[in-house]
ZAMARGU-4260 file (C-alpha; in steps of 0.2 Angstrom, whole numbers, plus 5000, padded with zeros to 4 digits):
<rodrens>
0) 4956/4886/5016 | 4949/4903/5019 | 4962/4916/5023 | 4960/4934/5027 | 4975/4944/5020
5) 4979/4960/5029 | 4990/4973/5020 | 4993/4989/5030 | 5002/5001/5019 | 5007/5019/5019
10) 4990/5027/5023 | 4979/5013/5017 | 4973/4996/5024 | 4969/4983/5010 | 4962/4966/5014
15) 4955/4951/5005 | 4947/4935/5010 | 4952/4921/4998 | 4947/4902/4997 | 4964/4896/4992
20) 4975/4880/4993 | 4993/4878/4996 | 4997/4873/4978 | 4988/4888/4971 | 4995/4897/4956
25) 4998/4916/4956 | 4980/4920/4950 | 4971/4905/4958 | 4959/4905/4973 | 4941/4911/4975
30) 4939/4929/4981 | 4926/4930/4994 | 4929/4948/5001 | 4938/4963/4995 | 4940/4979/5005
35) 4951/4995/5006 | 4951/5009/5019 | 4960/5025/5013 | 4968/5039/5023 | 4972/5029/5039
40) 4988/5030/5049 | 4994/5024/5066 | 4980/5019/5077 | 4967/5022/5064 | 4976/5008/5054
45) 4975/4996/5069 | 4956/5000/5071 | 4953/4997/5053 | 4961/4980/5054 | 4950/4976/5069
50) 4934/4981/5060 | 4940/4971/5044 | 4942/4955/5055 | 4925/4957/5063 | 4917/4960/5046
55) 4926/4944/5039 | 4925/4932/5054 | 4907/4926/5049 | 4915/4919/5033 | 4923/4905/5043
60) 4941/4910/5043 | 4955/4897/5044 | 4969/4909/5045 | 4974/4927/5045 | 4990/4933/5035
65) 4998/4949/5040 | 5010/4959/5029 | 5025/4963/5040 | 5038/4974/5032 | 5054/4970/5041
70) 5059/4952/5046 | 5077/4955/5047 | 5089/4940/5044 | 5078/4929/5055 | 5065/4924/5042
75) 5066/4918/5024 | 5048/4914/5022 | 5031/4916/5032 | 5030/4911/5050 | 5016/4907/5062
80) 5013/4921/5075 | 5022/4916/5091 | 5028/4927/5105 | 5046/4924/5098 | 5040/4931/5081
85) 5033/4946/5089 | 5049/4949/5098 | 5059/4949/5082 | 5046/4961/5074 | 5047/4973/5088
90) 5066/4972/5089 | 5067/4978/5071 | 5055/4993/5073 | 5070/5006/5072 | 5074/4999/5055
95) 5056/5001/5048 | 5048/5015/5060 | 5034/5019/5048 | 5029/5000/5047 | 5034/4988/5060
100) 5026/4996/5075 | 5010/4997/5066 | 5012/4979/5059 | 5015/4973/5077 | 5000/4983/5085
105) 4989/4976/5071 | 4994/4958/5074 | 4991/4960/5093 | 4974/4968/5090 | 4968/4956/5077
110) 4974/4941/5088 | 4962/4948/5102 | 4948/4949/5090 | 4950/4932/5083 | 4959/4922/5096
115) 4955/4905/5089 | 4961/4909/5071 | 4979/4905/5066 | 4990/4920/5063 | 5004/4921/5050
120) 5017/4934/5047 | 5022/4936/5029 | 5038/4947/5027 | 5041/4960/5014 | 5059/4957/5014
125) 5059/4938/5012 | 5059/4938/4993 | 5076/4946/4993 | 5085/4934/5004 | 5092/4927/4987
130) 5102/4942/4985 | 5120/4938/4982 | 5133/4944/4994 | 5139/4957/4982 | 5122/4965/4982
135) 5118/4964/5000 | 5134/4968/5008 | 5139/4986/5012 | 5157/4991/5010 | 5160/4992/5029
140) 5173/4982/5039 | 5167/4964/5040 | 5165/4965/5059 | 5154/4980/5057 | 5144/4974/5042
145) 5136/4958/5051 | 5119/4953/5057 | 5106/4966/5053 | 5119/4978/5045 | 5116/4973/5027
150) 5104/4977/5013 | 5087/4968/5015 | 5076/4975/5002 | 5057/4977/5003 | 5041/4976/4993
155) 5045/4958/4991 | 5027/4952/4992 | 5023/4963/4977 | 5039/4959/4967 | 5036/4941/4970
160) 5018/4942/4964 | 5023/4951/4948 | 5038/4940/4944 | 5027/4925/4945 | 5013/4932/4935
165) 5023/4941/4921 | 5028/4926/4911 | 5010/4922/4908 | 5007/4938/4899 | 5023/4937/4888
170) 5024/4929/4871 | 5031/4911/4871 | 5048/4917/4864 | 5050/4931/4877 | 5047/4921/4893
175) 5065/4922/4897 | 5073/4925/4914 | 5078/4943/4916 | 5065/4955/4923 | 5066/4973/4930
180) 5051/4976/4941 | 5046/4994/4946 | 5035/4995/4961 | 5031/5014/4962 | 5019/5019/4976
185) 5020/5030/4991 | 5035/5019/4994 | 5045/5014/4979 | 5058/5001/4974 | 5065/4992/4959
190) 5070/4974/4959 | 5081/4964/4947 | 5074/4946/4945 | 5084/4932/4936 | 5077/4915/4934
195) 5063/4919/4947 | 5074/4925/4960 | 5078/4943/4967 | 5097/4947/4963 | 5096/4965/4967
200) 5084/4979/4973 | 5085/4997/4977 | 5080/4997/4995 | 5093/4993/5008 | 5094/4989/5027
205) 5079/5000/5029 | 5064/5006/5017 | 5073/5023/5016 | 5086/5018/5004 | 5084/5019/4985
210) 5072/5029/4974 | 5064/5046/4978 | 5047/5042/4987 | 5031/5051/4993 | 5039/5058/5009
215) 5055/5048/5010 | 5071/5055/5003 | 5079/5039/4995 | 5097/5039/4992 | 5108/5052/5001
220) 5126/5055/5003 | 5130/5048/5021 | 5141/5063/5023 | 5126/5074/5021 | 5118/5065/5036
225) 5134/5069/5046 | 5133/5087/5040 | 5115/5090/5046 | 5119/5082/5063 | 5135/5092/5065
230) 5130/5109/5058 | 5112/5111/5055 | 5105/5108/5073 | 5097/5091/5069 | 5095/5078/5082
235) 5093/5059/5078 | 5074/5061/5081 | 5072/5077/5070 | 5083/5070/5056 | 5072/5054/5056
240) 5057/5064/5054 | 5065/5074/5040 | 5070/5059/5030 | 5054/5049/5032 | 5040/5062/5033
245) 5046/5078/5025 | 5057/5073/5010 | 5053/5065/4994 | 5040/5072/4982 | 5032/5081/4997
250) 5049/5089/5002 | 5054/5094/4984 | 5037/5101/4980 | 5033/5109/4996 | 5015/5105/4992
255) 5010/5086/4992 | 5016/5068/4989 | 5001/5065/4978 | 5002/5065/4959 | 4984/5070/4958
260) 4990/5087/4966 | 5007/5088/4958 | 5004/5084/4940 | 4991/5098/4938 | 5001/5110/4948
265) 5016/5107/4937 | 5006/5109/4921 | 5000/5126/4928 | 5018/5132/4930 | 5022/5127/4948
270) 5041/5125/4946 | 5043/5115/4963 | 5030/5103/4958 | 5038/5101/4941 | 5055/5098/4949
275) 5048/5085/4961 | 5041/5075/4946 | 5057/5076/4936 | 5068/5071/4950 | 5057/5056/4954
280) 5057/5050/4936 | 5076/5053/4935 | 5080/5041/4949 | 5068/5028/4942 | 5077/5029/4925
285) 5094/5028/4933 | 5090/5013/4943 | 5082/5004/4927 | 5098/5007/4918 | 5108/5000/4933
290) 5098/4984/4934 | 5099/4981/4916 | 5117/4981/4918 | 5116/4969/4933 | 5106/4957/4923
295) 5116/4959/4907 | 5100/4964/4898 | 5081/4964/4900 | 5068/4952/4894 | 5054/4962/4901
300) 5050/4977/4912 | 5034/4978/4923 | 5027/4992/4933 | 5016/4991/4948 | 5011/5001/4963
305) 4998/5015/4966 | 5007/5029/4957 | 5012/5018/4942 | 4995/5010/4941 | 4985/5026/4941
310) 4996/5039/4931 | 5000/5037/4913 | 5011/5052/4913 | 5021/5045/4927 | 5024/5030/4917
315) 5029/5040/4902 | 5041/5051/4912 | 5050/5036/4920 | 5053/5028/4904 | 5057/5043/4893
320) 5074/5041/4884 | 5076/5022/4888 | 5074/5017/4870 | 5092/5013/4869 | 5088/4999/4881
325) 5075/4992/4870 | 5060/5000/4880 | 5048/5009/4868 | 5032/5015/4875 | 5016/5015/4865
330) 5007/5031/4870 | 4990/5026/4866 | 4992/5009/4875 | 4999/5018/4890 | 4985/5031/4891
335) 4972/5017/4889 | 4979/5005/4902 | 4968/5003/4917 | 4974/5001/4935 | 4964/4985/4939
340) 4971/4974/4925 | 4987/4969/4917 | 4991/4978/4901 | 5005/4979/4888 | 5010/4997/4886
345) 5025/4994/4875 | 5025/4997/4856 | 5023/4981/4844 | 5042/4984/4839 | 5048/4986/4856
350) 5063/4974/4859 | 5059/4973/4877 | 5040/4971/4882 | 5033/4983/4895 | 5019/4978/4905
355) 5008/4986/4918 | 5004/4972/4931 | 4995/4978/4946 | 5002/4969/4961 | 4990/4958/4970
360) 4999/4958/4987 | 4984/4951/4997 | 4982/4936/4985 | 5001/4933/4987 | 5000/4934/5006
365) 4986/4921/5006 | 4996/4910/4994 | 5011/4910/5006 | 5000/4907/5021 | 4991/4892/5013
370) 5008/4885/5007 | 5015/4886/5025 | 5000/4879/5034 | 4997/4865/5021 | 5015/4861/5019
375) 5025/4847/5028 | 5026/4849/5047
</rodrens>
């Protein structure tokens, strides 16, 4: 089955065509086409997706898989595109304003370009539907904390891909069940995985909760939000813009959300850039420790995402001081690791192995589409 996997992200569109079967393993399938378009936002993302479809149609596509960030409580797996599915995606746009509107527009535009090809939505929060109630429920009155008022988690396509591949890279005696997965890109989240299932994650009801991100604030005191609304002249719209677009690494540094800008600036003595990097790493370390506690220990830790895959210094900052948890980084291995292949970056005597495992979200999307379409019914 030839499947085009479309993955619109924060500023990029990645896509692959794979010839893959419904029982494919995490690294199976033949890659027929691989593409990436950088520096696209909004309408430009939609246009890039249309061009990708036009480019790939001659390969004889059987289906197109779309990454959709927020599927709410309605879906626990991929779903064929129908008017009802599109209504759900649109209804959740307020909970993922950077993603769902673009995901929806992309699906509609692609459907017009390839009307005879089956479309499937693969939801980024579906992997976390296994969260226990103690992890997903907010401490609100039960009549308030129902329906969509709960923690969902995101980056599930990436976390599932890494969780299923990681055991293959571990030594026989270390293929146990407690993994902490760190997906660090423009958006960032950690996931605690036990026996292959997500049991906790740092993002919540929206992709705003959790770690410090490129332009997103991550965790905030809810009282701070009330204070800004009451005393600092913010409206709901301007506050949303602040938290989604003008915070995180960008807001702290006043310069950029790109490590290629921030790391040289920090080395040159720019205090705000140095602070941004330090705060970013602090929150990652804090969450790693928390998830080690949730799991009762770690059998392995893996890093993925654009920032983690491309910056050895970022990996070093994030893992500094965690030797007491059994995480011992090997500096030479860390520096030598490449962003396009799995690499062990922990020392030989590290009680907990540390791996860089670039997440293949497009392959994961294709696997889930094939499993849905070739499955019973």
